C-alpha positions as a Markdown table, in Angstrom:
| # | Residue | x | y | z |
|---|---|---|---|---|
| 1 | Met | 0.2 | -5.1 | -12.9 |
| 2 | Leu | 3.5 | -5.7 | -11.1 |
| 3 | Ala | 5.4 | -3.9 | -13.9 |
| 4 | Ala | 3.2 | -0.9 | -13.7 |
| 5 | Leu | 3.6 | -0.9 | -9.9 |
| 6 | Gln | 7.4 | -1.1 | -10.1 |
| 7 | Arg | 7.5 | 1.7 | -12.7 |
| 8 | Val | 5.4 | 4.2 | -10.7 |
| 9 | Ala | 7.2 | 3.3 | -7.4 |
| 10 | Ala | 10.6 | 3.8 | -9.1 |
| 11 | Glu | 9.5 | 7.2 | -10.5 |
| 12 | Met | 8.3 | 8.4 | -7.1 |
| 13 | Trp | 10.7 | 6.7 | -4.8 |
| 14 | Pro | 13.9 | 5.9 | -6.7 |
| 15 | Gly | 15.8 | 3.0 | -5.2 |
| 16 | Ala | 13.0 | 1.9 | -2.9 |
| 17 | Pro | 12.2 | -1.8 | -3.5 |
| 18 | Val | 8.7 | -3.1 | -4.1 |
| 19 | Ile | 8.4 | -6.0 | -1.6 |
| 20 | Pro | 5.4 | -8.3 | -1.3 |
| 21 | Glu | 4.1 | -8.9 | 2.2 |
| 22 | Met | 1.5 | -11.0 | 3.8 |
| 23 | Glu | -1.4 | -9.1 | 5.3 |
| 24 | Thr | -3.2 | -11.3 | 7.8 |
| 25 | Gly | -6.1 | -9.0 | 8.3 |
| 26 | Ala | -9.4 | -9.2 | 6.5 |
| 27 | Ser | -10.4 | -7.2 | 3.4 |
| 28 | Asp | -13.1 | -7.2 | 0.8 |
| 29 | Ser | -10.8 | -9.4 | -1.3 |
| 30 | Lys | -11.9 | -12.4 | 0.8 |
| 31 | Tyr | -14.9 | -12.6 | -1.6 |
| 32 | Thr | -12.9 | -12.4 | -4.8 |
| 33 | Val | -10.3 | -14.9 | -3.6 |
| 34 | Ala | -13.0 | -17.3 | -2.6 |
| 35 | Ala | -14.4 | -17.0 | -6.1 |
| 36 | Gly | -10.9 | -17.9 | -7.5 |
| 37 | Ile | -10.0 | -14.4 | -8.6 |
| 38 | Pro | -6.4 | -13.4 | -7.7 |
| 39 | Ser | -6.5 | -10.3 | -5.6 |
| 40 | Tyr | -3.8 | -7.9 | -4.4 |
| 41 | Gly | -3.6 | -5.0 | -2.1 |
| 42 | Ile | -1.3 | -2.0 | -2.7 |
| 43 | Asn | -0.3 | 0.6 | -0.1 |
| 44 | Gly | 1.0 | 3.9 | -1.3 |
| 45 | Val | 1.0 | 5.5 | 2.2 |
| 46 | Gly | 4.4 | 5.8 | 3.7 |
| 47 | Ile | 4.7 | 5.5 | 7.5 |
| 48 | Asp | 7.5 | 6.3 | 9.9 |
| 49 | Gln | 8.8 | 2.9 | 11.0 |
| 50 | Asp | 9.6 | 4.4 | 14.5 |
| 51 | Asp | 6.0 | 5.6 | 14.9 |
| 52 | Ile | 3.7 | 2.7 | 13.9 |
| 53 | Arg | 0.3 | 3.1 | 15.4 |
| 54 | Ala | -1.7 | 0.6 | 13.4 |
| 55 | His | -5.1 | -0.2 | 15.0 |
| 56 | Gly | -4.3 | 1.6 | 18.2 |
| 57 | Lys | -6.5 | 4.0 | 20.0 |
| 58 | Asp | -4.4 | 6.8 | 18.5 |
| 59 | Glu | -4.0 | 5.4 | 15.0 |
| 60 | Arg | -3.0 | 8.0 | 12.6 |
| 61 | Val | -1.1 | 8.8 | 9.4 |
| 62 | Arg | 0.8 | 12.0 | 8.8 |
| 63 | Ala | -0.8 | 14.4 | 6.3 |
| 64 | Ala | 2.2 | 14.5 | 3.8 |
| 65 | Pro | 2.1 | 10.8 | 3.1 |
| 66 | Thr | -1.6 | 10.8 | 2.3 |
| 67 | Ser | -1.1 | 13.5 | -0.4 |
| 68 | Thr | 1.8 | 11.5 | -1.9 |
| 69 | Ala | -0.4 | 8.3 | -1.7 |
| 70 | Ser | -3.2 | 10.1 | -3.7 |
| 71 | Ile | -0.7 | 10.9 | -6.4 |
| 72 | Phe | 0.7 | 7.4 | -6.4 |
| 73 | Tyr | -2.8 | 5.8 | -6.6 |
| 74 | Tyr | -3.8 | 8.1 | -9.5 |
| 75 | Arg | -0.6 | 7.4 | -11.5 |
| 76 | Phe | -0.7 | 3.7 | -10.8 |
């Protein structure tokens, strides 16, 4: 899975590293992890690091990254 992720990321965003991060929020994977199944999340939506609005009253993502993310998820 990681090799496929790195391949698609390198094709779409040359030179950008694939970096694991810890997500402290809840997800549906809490059930699969509890059952002993390794579970991973992948985010293909790029955000502007100077305009992070995660979980705020005006949370949003620009339109262009969502189109790119759809292509990324399909190819991955």
